[in-house]
C-alpha positions, 0 to 999 in steps of 0.5 A: 492346514487352512490359511487365514484370508488376509485383507489389505490394499494393493498397490494399484489402489494405493496408488489411485489413492495417492493420485486423488489425494494430490488432485484435490491438493492441487484445487484445495490449495489454490483455493485456500491461497486465493481466499487468504488473499482475499482476506488480507485485502479487506483488512488492508481496506479496512485500515485504509478506511480507519486511516481515513476517518483519523485523518478527518478528526486530525483536520478538524483540529488542526485545520489541516492534514498531517505531513506523514501518516505514521511518522517514522522511526530513527536507528533504535527507536521502538514502534511505540515511540513513534509519534512525530507529526502524524496521526499515531498514536492520538488519532490511531491507537494501535501500530498495526493500522499502518501496516498492510498484512501482507507486509511481513518484514518488521524491519527492512533495514532500509533508510530514507537516502539524502536525496528524498530527505526533507522532500515534500514527497517524503515528508519534510519531517523525515530527515536522511537516515530514518529507519522504515517499517512495515509500519510505513506502508501506507507512508512510504513502502520499499518496493518488493522487486526494488528493495533499495528503492523507497516510493512515497505512498502519502504526501500533502504536495505532489505538485508545487504549480499548476504548469508542472501538471500543465506540463505532464502531456498527460492525455487523461489530464482534461483540466490541469487546475482541477488535478492541481486541486487534488493535493492534501496541501489545500485546505478543502482539495476534493473528495476524489483527492487521493490520500495514499494506496497499497502496493503489496496486492499486486500478485506475483510480480510486484512490477507496476508494468506486470498488470498488478492493480494497487488499493487506491484510497480517495478522500471521500473514504471510498476504494478503487482498485487502479492499474500500478502502472498509473500509481508508480511515479517512475519518472514517466510523464503520466504517472503522477498520483494526483492526475488518476481519476476516481472510478465512476 
């Protein structure tokens, strides 16, 4: 009696196919991750550009810039109720325009601490205990590498007087008066005044001294990628946003 031939894969062939699939996955997955991050960066830049256009409209109507971009939320307050002294919702209709796509938390369960309450860096309209939601991405952010820390992003005033700038000892500040004027508290600040920035695209390690880059919006509407170490007001005298120059 003659046995029928049985077709199939040998163990070597199966192992070869598995190895090929593993190699392809190792190549494709990082590429897909990079493409997704590029798309998120593009959306973030689009958000920043929309905020700049809204700022122009607000300035035309009120002859000044708003104290905050999105506003603030007290504990239990819904996002749709946030509309205090800000662009939302008359000038920016959707709260999503204030959230970077890389910000995943709807509520980081962090409140503004007492020392920052009423500070011009946070905004006089933000009392102690105000909640920070993901929609505060371009106003104030919870630092990823230090989740108990709030870092201001948008403020009308970084410095009270010219001597504050002149005393920084920053070698990049050639003219303290010009640097001082790059603040939104003035009626007509120069076009290269920094409006706000986003630090969610720095990479794996969010710490500013690890070589990451931030997306920085200037008043003329363009967005630069600038070293995070320059944007982080960490107490070093040369790290103050109004002294950071736009790229030529």
